[in-house]
N, CA, C and O atoms as CSV, one atom per row, in Angstrom:
chain,resi,resn,atom,element,x,y,z
A,1,UNK,N,N,71.084,127.875,218.036
A,1,UNK,CA,C,70.191,127.398,219.051
A,1,UNK,C,C,69.368,126.252,218.487
A,1,UNK,O,O,68.874,126.337,217.362
A,2,UNK,N,N,69.218,125.184,219.254
A,2,UNK,CA,C,68.490,124.011,218.801
A,2,UNK,C,C,66.990,124.192,218.914
A,2,UNK,O,O,66.486,125.233,219.338
A,3,UNK,N,N,66.308,123.150,218.521
A,3,UNK,CA,C,64.844,123.138,218.581
A,3,UNK,C,C,64.371,123.240,220.028
A,3,UNK,O,O,64.988,122.674,220.930
A,4,UNK,N,N,63.288,123.955,220.241
A,4,UNK,CA,C,62.696,124.027,221.574
A,4,UNK,C,C,61.567,123.007,221.625
A,4,UNK,O,O,60.558,123.156,220.936
A,5,UNK,N,N,61.735,121.976,222.437
A,5,UNK,CA,C,60.748,120.909,222.546
A,5,UNK,C,C,59.635,121.295,223.524
A,5,UNK,O,O,59.894,121.895,224.567
A,6,UNK,N,N,58.390,120.941,223.172
A,6,UNK,CA,C,57.296,121.165,224.109
A,6,UNK,C,C,57.266,119.997,225.106
A,6,UNK,O,O,58.037,119.046,224.987
A,7,UNK,N,N,56.379,120.086,226.070
A,7,UNK,CA,C,56.343,119.105,227.157
A,7,UNK,C,C,56.050,117.693,226.657
A,7,UNK,O,O,56.651,116.732,227.136
A,8,UNK,N,N,55.140,117.560,225.707
A,8,UNK,CA,C,54.806,116.235,225.195
A,8,UNK,C,C,55.970,115.624,224.427
A,8,UNK,O,O,56.213,114.421,224.519
A,9,UNK,N,N,56.686,116.443,223.675
A,9,UNK,CA,C,57.860,115.961,222.954
A,9,UNK,C,C,58.945,115.522,223.941
A,9,UNK,O,O,59.609,114.507,223.733
A,10,UNK,N,N,59.115,116.294,225.012
A,10,UNK,CA,C,60.107,115.934,226.031
A,10,UNK,C,C,59.734,114.610,226.686
A,10,UNK,O,O,60.584,113.740,226.879
A,11,UNK,N,N,58.456,114.467,227.026
A,11,UNK,CA,C,58.011,113.216,227.647
A,11,UNK,C,C,58.239,112.039,226.702
A,11,UNK,O,O,58.688,110.975,227.126
A,12,UNK,N,N,57.928,112.233,225.423
A,12,UNK,CA,C,58.133,111.190,224.423
A,12,UNK,C,C,59.609,110.784,224.359
A,12,UNK,O,O,59.927,109.595,224.338
A,13,UNK,N,N,60.503,111.766,224.329
A,13,UNK,CA,C,61.936,111.476,224.273
A,13,UNK,C,C,62.419,110.774,225.538
A,13,UNK,O,O,63.255,109.873,225.470
A,14,UNK,N,N,61.900,111.184,226.681
A,14,UNK,CA,C,62.276,110.538,227.947
A,14,UNK,C,C,61.869,109.077,227.927
A,14,UNK,O,O,62.652,108.207,228.307
A,15,UNK,N,N,60.643,108.800,227.485
A,15,UNK,CA,C,60.187,107.408,227.413
A,15,UNK,C,C,61.008,106.615,226.400
A,15,UNK,O,O,61.333,105.449,226.624
A,16,UNK,N,N,61.331,107.252,225.302
A,16,UNK,CA,C,62.136,106.598,224.280
A,16,UNK,C,C,63.519,106.232,224.835
A,16,UNK,O,O,64.016,105.131,224.601
A,17,UNK,N,N,64.128,107.153,225.563
A,17,UNK,CA,C,65.444,106.896,226.156
A,17,UNK,C,C,65.369,105.794,227.209
A,17,UNK,O,O,66.194,104.880,227.224
A,18,UNK,N,N,64.376,105.887,228.087
A,18,UNK,CA,C,64.259,104.909,229.170
A,18,UNK,C,C,63.897,103.518,228.665
A,18,UNK,O,O,64.192,102.528,229.335
A,19,UNK,N,N,63.273,103.424,227.511
A,19,UNK,CA,C,62.879,102.118,226.984
A,19,UNK,C,C,64.058,101.369,226.375
A,19,UNK,O,O,63.949,100.173,226.102
A,20,UNK,N,N,65.179,102.044,226.158
A,20,UNK,CA,C,66.358,101.397,225.582
A,20,UNK,C,C,67.590,101.772,226.394
A,20,UNK,O,O,68.310,102.710,226.052
A,21,UNK,N,N,67.820,101.040,227.457
A,21,UNK,CA,C,68.945,101.366,228.337
A,21,UNK,C,C,70.304,100.959,227.750
A,21,UNK,O,O,71.339,101.162,228.385
A,22,UNK,N,N,70.301,100.388,226.548
A,22,UNK,CA,C,71.568,100.033,225.901
A,22,UNK,C,C,72.228,101.243,225.252
A,22,UNK,O,O,73.413,101.208,224.922
A,23,UNK,N,N,71.464,102.303,225.072
A,23,UNK,CA,C,72.003,103.501,224.428
A,23,UNK,C,C,72.599,104.440,225.483
A,23,UNK,O,O,72.043,104.615,226.567
A,24,UNK,N,N,73.721,105.026,225.143
A,24,UNK,CA,C,74.354,105.988,226.042
A,24,UNK,C,C,73.621,107.323,225.921
A,24,UNK,O,O,73.184,107.717,224.840
A,25,UNK,N,N,73.497,108.008,227.063
A,25,UNK,CA,C,72.804,109.292,227.074
A,25,UNK,C,C,73.453,110.267,226.097
A,25,UNK,O,O,72.761,111.013,225.404
A,26,UNK,N,N,74.754,110.260,226.045
A,26,UNK,CA,C,75.480,111.174,225.155
A,26,UNK,C,C,75.062,110.945,223.703
A,26,UNK,O,O,74.810,111.903,222.972
A,27,UNK,N,N,74.987,109.679,223.283
A,27,UNK,CA,C,74.603,109.356,221.913
A,27,UNK,C,C,73.150,109.731,221.637
A,27,UNK,O,O,72.835,110.275,220.579
A,28,UNK,N,N,72.266,109.439,222.590
A,28,UNK,CA,C,70.849,109.764,222.439
A,28,UNK,C,C,70.669,111.262,222.272
A,28,UNK,O,O,69.947,111.714,221.384
A,29,UNK,N,N,71.324,112.027,223.126
A,29,UNK,CA,C,71.209,113.492,223.073
A,29,UNK,C,C,71.761,114.042,221.769
A,29,UNK,O,O,71.187,114.961,221.184
A,30,UNK,N,N,72.868,113.484,221.319
A,30,UNK,CA,C,73.483,113.944,220.080
A,30,UNK,C,C,72.553,113.727,218.887
A,30,UNK,O,O,72.412,114.609,218.040
A,31,UNK,N,N,71.922,112.560,218.820
A,31,UNK,CA,C,71.006,112.248,217.724
A,31,UNK,C,C,69.819,113.206,217.691
A,31,UNK,O,O,69.354,113.592,216.619
A,32,UNK,N,N,69.332,113.587,218.870
A,32,UNK,CA,C,68.150,114.438,218.954
A,32,UNK,C,C,68.470,115.925,219.101
A,32,UNK,O,O,67.557,116.743,219.219
A,33,UNK,N,N,69.743,116.279,219.096
A,33,UNK,CA,C,70.136,117.684,219.169
A,33,UNK,C,C,69.830,118.332,220.504
A,33,UNK,O,O,69.437,119.497,220.571
A,34,UNK,N,N,70.019,117.549,221.586
A,34,UNK,CA,C,69.740,118.034,222.941
A,34,UNK,C,C,71.047,118.043,223.715
A,34,UNK,O,O,71.853,117.123,223.573
A,35,UNK,N,N,71.270,119.058,224.525
A,35,UNK,CA,C,72.465,119.034,225.362
A,35,UNK,C,C,72.239,118.025,226.495
A,35,UNK,O,O,71.111,117.825,226.944
A,36,UNK,N,N,73.310,117.406,226.941
A,36,UNK,CA,C,73.210,116.418,228.017
A,36,UNK,C,C,72.670,117.084,229.284
A,36,UNK,O,O,71.860,116.488,229.994
A,37,UNK,N,N,73.104,118.292,229.570
A,37,UNK,CA,C,72.627,119.016,230.748
A,37,UNK,C,C,71.127,119.251,230.701
A,37,UNK,O,O,70.434,119.075,231.704
A,38,UNK,N,N,70.622,119.650,229.534
A,38,UNK,CA,C,69.178,119.877,229.387
A,38,UNK,C,C,68.406,118.579,229.575
A,38,UNK,O,O,67.376,118.551,230.249
A,39,UNK,N,N,68.913,117.502,228.973
A,39,UNK,CA,C,68.200,116.233,229.068
A,39,UNK,C,C,68.178,115.721,230.507
A,39,UNK,O,O,67.164,115.193,230.963
A,40,UNK,N,N,69.291,115.875,231.220
A,40,UNK,CA,C,69.318,115.478,232.630
A,40,UNK,C,C,68.315,116.310,233.436
A,40,UNK,O,O,67.653,115.798,234.339
A,41,UNK,N,N,68.216,117.587,233.098
A,41,UNK,CA,C,67.258,118.468,233.775
A,41,UNK,C,C,65.820,118.005,233.496
A,41,UNK,O,O,64.990,117.979,234.405
A,42,UNK,N,N,65.530,117.641,232.249
A,42,UNK,CA,C,64.203,117.122,231.903
A,42,UNK,C,C,63.893,115.866,232.707
A,42,UNK,O,O,62.799,115.717,233.251
A,43,UNK,N,N,64.872,114.961,232.775
A,43,UNK,CA,C,64.671,113.716,233.531
A,43,UNK,C,C,64.336,114.010,234.982
A,43,UNK,O,O,63.430,113.405,235.556
A,44,UNK,N,N,65.068,114.937,235.566
A,44,UNK,CA,C,64.842,115.315,236.954
A,44,UNK,C,C,63.441,115.898,237.140
A,44,UNK,O,O,62.724,115.519,238.066
A,45,UNK,N,N,63.061,116.812,236.263
A,45,UNK,CA,C,61.731,117.424,236.335
A,45,UNK,C,C,60.640,116.371,236.173
A,45,UNK,O,O,59.627,116.399,236.872
A,46,UNK,N,N,60.860,115.442,235.240
A,46,UNK,CA,C,59.852,114.427,234.963
A,46,UNK,C,C,59.707,113.459,236.138
A,46,UNK,O,O,58.598,113.051,236.483
A,47,UNK,N,N,60.831,113.098,236.742
A,47,UNK,CA,C,60.781,112.193,237.892
A,47,UNK,C,C,60.095,112.856,239.082
A,47,UNK,O,O,59.424,112.179,239.862
A,48,UNK,N,N,60.252,114.157,239.233
A,48,UNK,CA,C,59.640,114.883,240.344
A,48,UNK,C,C,58.153,115.130,240.138
A,48,UNK,O,O,57.379,115.044,241.092
A,49,UNK,N,N,57.733,115.437,238.899
A,49,UNK,CA,C,56.341,115.835,238.711
A,49,UNK,C,C,55.672,115.343,237.451
A,49,UNK,O,O,54.597,115.828,237.099
A,50,UNK,N,N,56.283,114.385,236.753
A,50,UNK,CA,C,55.682,113.896,235.521
A,50,UNK,C,C,55.563,115.006,234.488
A,50,UNK,O,O,56.388,115.918,234.436
A,51,UNK,N,N,54.535,114.916,233.677
A,51,UNK,CA,C,54.314,115.911,232.636
A,51,UNK,C,C,54.080,117.293,233.234
A,51,UNK,O,O,54.492,118.299,232.657
A,52,UNK,N,N,53.417,117.344,234.391
A,52,UNK,CA,C,53.203,118.628,235.068
A,52,UNK,C,C,54.532,119.257,235.474
A,52,UNK,O,O,54.677,120.478,235.413
A,53,UNK,N,N,55.497,118.449,235.885
A,53,UNK,CA,C,56.818,118.953,236.239
A,53,UNK,C,C,57.506,119.601,235.054
A,53,UNK,O,O,58.132,120.652,235.191
A,54,UNK,N,N,57.391,118.976,233.891
A,54,UNK,CA,C,57.960,119.558,232.676
A,54,UNK,C,C,57.220,120.837,232.299
A,54,UNK,O,O,57.830,121.810,231.856
A,55,UNK,N,N,55.918,120.827,232.476
A,55,UNK,CA,C,55.085,121.975,232.114
A,55,UNK,C,C,55.381,123.184,233.002
A,55,UNK,O,O,55.542,124.298,232.505
A,56,UNK,N,N,55.451,122.961,234.313
A,56,UNK,CA,C,55.712,124.070,235.248
A,56,UNK,C,C,57.087,124.679,235.028
A,56,UNK,O,O,57.276,125.879,235.227
A,57,UNK,N,N,58.029,123.874,234.628
A,57,UNK,CA,C,59.404,124.346,234.509
A,57,UNK,C,C,59.665,125.103,233.211
A,57,UNK,O,O,60.715,125.727,233.061
A,58,UNK,N,N,58.727,125.056,232.281
A,58,UNK,CA,C,59.006,125.632,230.969
A,58,UNK,C,C,57.946,126.646,230.561
A,58,UNK,O,O,56.979,126.297,229.885
A,59,UNK,N,N,58.121,127.886,230.964
A,59,UNK,CA,C,57.138,128.940,230.683
A,59,UNK,C,C,57.156,129.376,229.217
A,59,UNK,O,O,56.150,129.885,228.725
A,60,UNK,N,N,58.260,129.192,228.515
A,60,UNK,CA,C,58.329,129.688,227.137
A,60,UNK,C,C,58.026,128.615,226.098
A,60,UNK,O,O,58.268,128.814,224.908
A,61,UNK,N,N,57.502,127.491,226.540
A,61,UNK,CA,C,57.179,126.403,225.625
A,61,UNK,C,C,56.046,126.799,224.682
A,61,UNK,O,O,55.090,127.462,225.085
A,62,UNK,N,N,56.166,126.381,223.418
A,62,UNK,CA,C,55.075,126.672,222.483
A,62,UNK,C,C,53.837,125.852,222.829
A,62,UNK,O,O,53.900,124.925,223.636
A,63,UNK,N,N,52.722,126.199,222.217
A,63,UNK,CA,C,51.504,125.439,222.447
A,63,UNK,C,C,51.721,123.977,222.107
A,63,UNK,O,O,52.365,123.646,221.111
A,64,UNK,N,N,51.181,123.112,222.937
A,64,UNK,CA,C,51.328,121.676,222.764
A,64,UNK,C,C,50.288,121.144,221.797
A,64,UNK,O,O,50.560,120.227,221.023
A,65,UNK,N,N,49.110,121.715,221.842
A,65,UNK,CA,C,48.008,121.222,221.027
A,65,UNK,C,C,47.981,121.920,219.672
A,65,UNK,O,O,48.336,123.093,219.561
A,66,UNK,N,N,47.556,121.189,218.643
A,66,UNK,CA,C,47.446,121.803,217.317
A,66,UNK,C,C,46.450,122.950,217.305
A,66,UNK,O,O,45.584,123.047,218.174
A,67,UNK,N,N,46.581,123.804,216.325
A,67,UNK,CA,C,45.687,124.959,216.154
A,67,UNK,C,C,44.245,124.485,216.028
A,67,UNK,O,O,43.963,123.495,215.354
A,68,UNK,N,N,43.344,125.194,216.677
A,68,UNK,CA,C,41.928,124.896,216.557
A,68,UNK,C,C,41.382,123.903,217.582
A,68,UNK,O,O,40.176,123.659,217.617
A,69,UNK,N,N,42.241,123.332,218.406
A,69,UNK,CA,C,41.782,122.391,219.432
A,69,UNK,C,C,41.680,123.142,220.746
A,69,UNK,O,O,42.599,123.854,221.151
A,70,UNK,N,N,40.541,122.968,221.404
A,70,UNK,CA,C,40.288,123.656,222.663
A,70,UNK,C,C,41.324,123.260,223.709
A,70,UNK,O,O,41.650,122.080,223.842
A,71,UNK,N,N,41.837,124.223,224.442
A,71,UNK,CA,C,42.867,123.993,225.463
A,71,UNK,C,C,42.223,123.564,226.770
A,71,UNK,O,O,42.120,124.351,227.711
A,72,UNK,N,N,41.791,122.310,226.822
A,72,UNK,CA,C,41.210,121.764,228.052
A,72,UNK,C,C,42.086,120.624,228.546
A,72,UNK,O,O,42.899,120.077,227.801
A,73,UNK,N,N,41.909,120.280,229.796
A,73,UNK,CA,C,42.684,119.168,230.359
A,73,UNK,C,C,42.426,117.888,229.572
A,73,UNK,O,O,43.346,117.103,229.343
A,74,UNK,N,N,41.185,117.676,229.160
A,74,UNK,CA,C,40.835,116.477,228.398
A,74,UNK,C,C,41.573,116.434,227.058
A,74,UNK,O,O,42.020,115.370,226.630
A,75,UNK,N,N,41.701,117.579,226.401
A,75,UNK,CA,C,42.420,117.646,225.122
A,75,UNK,C,C,43.891,117.290,225.314
A,75,UNK,O,O,44.468,116.566,224.502
A,76,UNK,N,N,44.495,117.797,226.383
A,76,UNK,CA,C,45.893,117.468,226.662
A,76,UNK,C,C,46.058,115.978,226.930
A,76,UNK,O,O,47.008,115.354,226.457
A,77,UNK,N,N,45.123,115.411,227.693
A,77,UNK,CA,C,45.199,113.974,227.995
A,77,UNK,C,C,45.094,113.143,226.726
A,77,UNK,O,O,45.808,112.152,226.573
A,78,UNK,N,N,44.206,113.538,225.810
A,78,UNK,CA,C,44.066,112.803,224.540
A,78,UNK,C,C,45.358,112.886,223.731
A,78,UNK,O,O,45.802,111.892,223.157
A,79,UNK,N,N,45.960,114.078,223.689
A,79,UNK,CA,C,47.202,114.254,222.928
A,79,UNK,C,C,48.328,113.416,223.532
A,79,UNK,O,O,49.108,112.811,222.797
A,80,UNK,N,N,48.418,113.374,224.844
A,80,UNK,CA,C,49.419,112.553,225.523
A,80,UNK,C,C,49.194,111.086,225.198
A,80,UNK,O,O,50.145,110.359,224.913
A,81,UNK,N,N,47.940,110.644,225.237
A,81,UNK,CA,C,47.620,109.253,224.932
A,81,UNK,C,C,48.024,108.900,223.507
A,81,UNK,O,O,48.573,107.824,223.267
A,82,UNK,N,N,47.759,109.798,222.555
A,82,UNK,CA,C,48.158,109.560,221.163
A,82,UNK,C,C,49.672,109.368,221.060
A,82,UNK,O,O,50.140,108.457,220.377
A,83,UNK,N,N,50.429,110.220,221.734
A,83,UNK,CA,C,51.888,110.109,221.680
A,83,UNK,C,C,52.374,108.825,222.341
A,83,UNK,O,O,53.313,108.197,221.850
A,84,UNK,N,N,51.754,108.429,223.439
A,84,UNK,CA,C,52.144,107.191,224.107
A,84,UNK,C,C,51.843,105.981,223.230
A,84,UNK,O,O,52.641,105.045,223.171
A,85,UNK,N,N,50.700,105.993,222.549
A,85,UNK,CA,C,50.363,104.900,221.632
A,85,UNK,C,C,51.379,104.842,220.499
A,85,UNK,O,O,51.834,103.760,220.130
A,86,UNK,N,N,51.734,105.987,219.949
A,86,UNK,CA,C,52.740,106.031,218.884
A,86,UNK,C,C,54.085,105.526,219.392
A,86,UNK,O,O,54.790,104.816,218.675
A,87,UNK,N,N,54.444,105.885,220.615
A,87,UNK,CA,C,55.691,105.411,221.209
A,87,UNK,C,C,55.698,103.885,221.307
A,87,UNK,O,O,56.695,103.247,220.970
A,88,UNK,N,N,54.601,103.303,221.761
A,88,UNK,CA,C,54.498,101.843,221.872
A,88,UNK,C,C,54.570,101.191,220.494
A,88,UNK,O,O,55.209,100.151,220.331
A,89,UNK,N,N,53.920,101.795,219.506
A,89,UNK,CA,C,53.963,101.254,218.146
A,89,UNK,C,C,55.395,101.263,217.608
A,89,UNK,O,O,55.830,100.297,216.983
A,90,UNK,N,N,56.120,102.344,217.849
A,90,UNK,CA,C,57.507,102.425,217.399
A,90,UNK,C,C,58.390,101.412,218.106
A,90,UNK,O,O,59.273,100.819,217.487
A,91,UNK,N,N,58.157,101.208,219.408
A,91,UNK,CA,C,58.947,100.221,220.140
A,91,UNK,C,C,58.715,98.821,219.580
A,91,UNK,O,O,59.661,98.045,219.439
A,92,UNK,N,N,57.452,98.491,219.257
A,92,UNK,CA,C,57.135,97.178,218.700
A,92,UNK,C,C,57.783,96.998,217.334
A,92,UNK,O,O,58.283,95.919,217.017
A,93,UNK,N,N,57.775,98.057,216.525
A,93,UNK,CA,C,58.416,97.984,215.207
A,93,UNK,C,C,59.906,97.708,215.360
A,93,UNK,O,O,60.467,96.904,214.617
A,94,UNK,N,N,60.549,98.369,216.317
A,94,UNK,CA,C,61.979,98.168,216.547
A,94,UNK,C,C,62.268,96.752,217.010
A,94,UNK,O,O,63.284,96.171,216.628
A,95,UNK,N,N,61.387,96.188,217.829
A,95,UNK,CA,C,61.564,94.820,218.315
A,95,UNK,C,C,61.498,93.824,217.157
A,95,UNK,O,O,62.269,92.865,217.116
A,96,UNK,N,N,60.577,94.051,216.218
A,96,UNK,CA,C,60.421,93.134,215.095
A,96,UNK,C,C,61.587,93.240,214.115
A,96,UNK,O,O,61.895,92.273,213.419
A,97,UNK,N,N,62.232,94.392,214.053
A,97,UNK,CA,C,63.369,94.587,213.159
A,97,UNK,C,C,64.634,93.955,213.691
A,97,UNK,O,O,65.554,93.672,212.923
A,98,UNK,N,N,64.697,93.729,214.990
A,98,UNK,CA,C,65.915,93.178,215.604
A,98,UNK,C,C,66.059,91.709,215.325
A,98,UNK,O,O,67.027,91.089,215.767
C-alpha cells in the first residue's frame, strides 16, 4: 500500500501537475506513487469543492497540521499558504533551470 496523502499534499500535487501540462498523467502518478484512478478522483473532488472537497471525501486522512498547532481555520489557511508559496518557489526554480 502506498503513502496516504493528506489534503494539503493532494492539493500541492494537483497544482504541480496542472502547472506542467507537458507531463503525462501516467508518468506524474508513477513518479509520486499514486494510482491514476486515485489521482483522477482527487482532481474531480478538487474541481468540485477545492480543498474542502478533498477534505470531505477523505475521513481517514492524517492530521494536516504539525503537532502542537491549534486546529483552527486560520491555522489551516496559514499552512495552505505556506505550501502554495513553496509550490511557486519550486516552479520558479524549474523555470530558471530550463
